[in-house]
C-alpha positions in Angstrom: -15.3 18.1 -12.4 -17.8 15.3 -11.8 -17.2 12.4 -9.3 -17.4 9.9 -12.2 -14.8 11.9 -14.2 -12.5 12.1 -11.1 -12.8 8.3 -10.6 -12.1 7.7 -14.2 -9.0 9.9 -14.1 -7.8 8.2 -10.9 -8.3 4.8 -12.5 -6.5 5.8 -15.6 -3.6 7.1 -13.5 -3.5 3.9 -11.5 -3.5 1.8 -14.7 -0.6 4.0 -16.0 1.3 2.9 -13.0 1.6 -0.6 -14.7 4.6 0.8 -16.5 6.5 1.2 -13.3 8.7 -1.6 -12.2 6.8 -3.6 -9.6 9.4 -6.2 -8.5 6.6 -8.4 -7.4 3.7 -10.5 -8.7 0.0 -10.6 -9.2 -0.6 -13.9 -7.4 -4.2 -14.3 -8.8 -6.7 -12.1 -10.5 -10.2 -12.6 -11.8 -13.3 -10.4 -12.4 -14.2 -10.3 -8.7 -10.8 -9.9 -7.0 -7.0 -10.2 -6.9 -4.0 -10.8 -4.7 -0.7 -9.0 -5.2 2.5 -9.7 -3.2 5.9 -8.1 -2.7 8.9 -9.1 -0.6 12.2 -7.6 0.0 15.0 -8.2 2.5 16.2 -5.0 4.2 19.4 -4.3 6.1 17.7 -3.2 9.3 16.3 -4.9 12.3 12.5 -5.6 12.5 12.2 -2.9 15.1 13.9 -0.3 12.8 11.7 -1.4 9.8 8.6 -1.2 12.1 9.5 2.3 13.2 9.6 3.5 9.6 6.6 1.4 8.5 4.3 3.1 11.0 5.4 6.6 9.8 4.1 6.6 6.2 4.7 10.3 5.8 8.4 9.4 5.6 8.1 6.9 2.7 4.6 6.9 1.0 4.7 8.4 -2.5 3.1 11.8 -2.9 2.1 10.7 -6.4 -0.3 8.2 -4.8 -2.0 10.6 -2.4 -5.3 12.6 -2.5 -3.6 15.7 -1.2 -0.4 15.7 -3.3 1.8 15.5 -0.2 3.0 12.4 1.7 3.5 14.7 4.7 -0.2 14.4 5.3 -0.2 10.7 5.9 -0.4 9.2 9.4 -0.9 5.7 10.9 -2.0 4.9 14.4 -0.5 1.3 14.8 -3.2 -0.1 17.1 -6.3 -2.2 16.4 -8.9 0.3 15.2 -6.2 2.9 14.3 -6.5 5.0 11.2 -4.2 4.9 8.2 -5.3 8.4 7.2 -4.4 11.4 5.1 -5.5 14.9 6.3 -5.0 18.3 4.7 -6.6 21.7 4.8 -9.9 21.2 3.0 -10.1 17.4 3.2 -9.3 14.1 4.6 -9.4 10.4 3.7 -9.2 7.1 5.6 -7.1 4.8 3.5 -7.6 2.0 5.9 -8.3 0.8 9.4 -5.8 -1.2 11.4 -7.0 -4.7 12.1 -3.9 -6.1 13.8 -0.7 -4.6 15.0 2.1 -6.8 16.4 5.1 -4.4 16.6 8.1 -5.6 14.7 6.1 -8.5 13.3 2.8 -7.8 11.6 0.7 -4.8 10.5 -2.7 -5.7 9.0 -5.0 -3.0 7.6 -8.4 -3.2 6.0 -9.1 -0.7 3.2 -9.8 -0.3 -0.5 -6.9 1.9 -1.5 -7.1 4.9 -3.9 -9.8 4.7 -6.6 -10.8 1.3 -5.4 -12.4 3.1 -2.5 -15.3 4.3 -4.6 -16.4 0.7 -5.3 -18.0 -2.0 -3.0 -14.7 -3.6 -2.3 -12.8 -5.0 0.7 -9.0 -4.9 0.7 -6.8 -6.5 3.3 -3.2 -5.4 3.4 -0.9 -7.6 5.5 2.7 -6.5 6.1 4.9 -9.1 7.7 8.3 -8.5 9.2 10.6 -11.5 9.9 14.3 -11.6 10.9 16.4 -12.9 8.0 20.2 -13.1 8.3 21.4 -9.7 9.5 18.2 -8.0 8.3 14.5 -8.2 8.0 12.3 -9.8 5.3 9.4 -7.4 4.6 6.4 -9.2 2.9 3.4 -7.3 1.6 0.2 -9.1 0.6 -2.9 -7.2 -0.6 -6.1 -9.2 -1.2 -9.0 -7.3 -2.8 -12.5 -8.6 -3.5 -16.1 -7.6 -3.9 -18.2 -5.8 -6.5 -16.8 -3.1 -8.8 -18.1 -1.4 -11.9 -15.2 -2.9 -13.8 -13.5 -6.4 -13.8 -11.0 -6.3 -11.0 -8.5 -8.3 -13.0 -8.1 -5.2 -15.2 -6.5 -3.2 -12.3 -4.5 -5.9 -10.6 -1.2 -5.0 -12.3 -1.7 -1.3 -11.7 -2.3 -1.9 -8.0 0.7 -4.2 -7.9 2.8 -1.4 -9.4 1.6 1.2 -6.9 2.3 -1.1 -4.0 5.6 -2.0 -5.4 6.5 1.7 -5.6 5.6 2.1 -1.9 7.8 -0.9 -0.9 10.7 0.6 -2.9 10.2 4.0 -1.3 10.2 2.3 2.2 13.4 0.3 1.3 15.1 3.5 0.0 14.5 5.2 3.4 16.4 2.3 5.2 19.5 3.2 3.2 20.9 3.5 -0.3 21.8 -0.2 -0.5 18.9 -1.4 1.7 17.4 -4.1 -0.5 19.4 -7.2 0.2 17.3 -9.6 -1.8 
């Protein structure tokens, strides 16, 4: 299968994700970039949420992996650390850690999934803040640059994929984890 065909299939799969409940919003989108945001309050301390956040193999969806298994994900939560996926016969760097403030902020640079094959920059900022007896988890993903398609056409799909990851993480906190 050609690289172009694989990119097309990956883009189609990503766009199909638009049908998934996102629980968030596309803040802005135009031909050259977009911003998507998610927020949820979890019934866990910032330290507990951080411990899960930096273990993506425990919560990332296998449906949005190159290997087909979330167990292949890892994240080194230090500046320059890799948000990677490694399996027999391949590997991929999903992003590079720009900033890590345990229990408060994780910022990663990377064009996720099929966006990686384009000349794009993506900055994923995950902020944790105490809220009541829990933690407010806020996720912002800003993508811009040049692509062979208008970026506004994939913003909702990316929003859906990130929304799924936030839901998966929340589900790992506990069955009634989302508090708001």
